[in-house]
C-alpha positions in Angstrom: 4.4 22.0 -5.1 4.1 19.4 -2.3 4.5 15.8 -3.2 3.8 12.5 -1.5 6.7 10.3 -2.3 9.0 7.5 -1.1 12.3 7.9 0.8 14.6 4.9 0.8 16.1 3.9 4.1 17.6 0.6 5.3 20.7 -1.4 4.4 22.2 -2.3 1.1 20.0 -4.9 -0.7 17.4 -4.6 2.2 15.5 -1.5 1.4 12.6 -0.1 3.4 10.8 3.0 2.2 9.1 5.8 4.2 6.1 7.4 2.6 6.7 11.1 3.2 5.3 14.5 2.3 8.0 16.8 0.9 8.5 19.8 -1.3 9.1 18.7 -4.9 12.1 21.0 -5.2 14.0 19.4 -2.4 16.5 16.5 -3.0 15.4 12.9 -2.5 16.2 11.9 1.1 16.5 15.4 2.4 14.2 17.4 4.6 10.6 16.2 4.7 7.4 17.9 5.9 5.7 14.9 7.4 6.0 11.1 7.4 2.7 9.3 6.8 3.8 5.7 6.5 6.2 3.0 5.6 6.5 0.4 2.9 8.6 -2.8 3.3 8.9 -4.9 0.1 11.0 -7.6 1.9 8.0 -9.5 3.0 5.5 -11.6 1.0 3.1 -9.9 0.7 4.8 -6.5 1.2 4.0 -4.6 4.4 2.3 -1.3 3.7 1.5 0.9 6.8 -0.1 4.3 6.0 -1.8 6.7 8.4 -5.0 7.2 6.3 -6.1 10.3 8.2 -2.8 12.1 7.5 -2.8 11.0 3.9 -6.3 12.2 3.3 -5.5 15.6 5.0 -2.5 16.1 2.8 -4.3 15.2 -0.4 -7.2 17.5 0.5 -4.6 20.3 1.0 -3.2 19.8 -2.5 -0.4 17.3 -2.1 0.2 15.2 -5.3 1.3 11.6 -4.9 3.9 10.2 -7.2 3.0 7.3 -9.4 4.4 4.7 -7.0 3.0 6.5 -3.9 -0.4 6.6 -5.5 -0.3 2.8 -6.0 0.6 2.3 -2.4 -2.1 4.6 -1.2 -4.6 2.7 -3.2 -3.4 -0.6 -1.9 -3.7 0.7 1.7 -7.3 1.8 1.1 -6.8 5.6 0.9 -8.7 7.1 -2.0 -7.0 9.8 -4.0 
């Protein structure tokens, strides 16, 4: 199953997340299929940059967002 989830990058205590499409059986932080955006919680308000066209394409193809990724997609204006 393909999932839309977050991959943590950045330094210690300064996390930045990539919103990625990956196989649910792969380990967190390993090989990804596609990167569709970023999430930076270090700003107020948090920076959310998501490519809406890619996200909609993956959701239409059956990718299931995780709970947190679904909240970010909704905040970015991408309907599930």
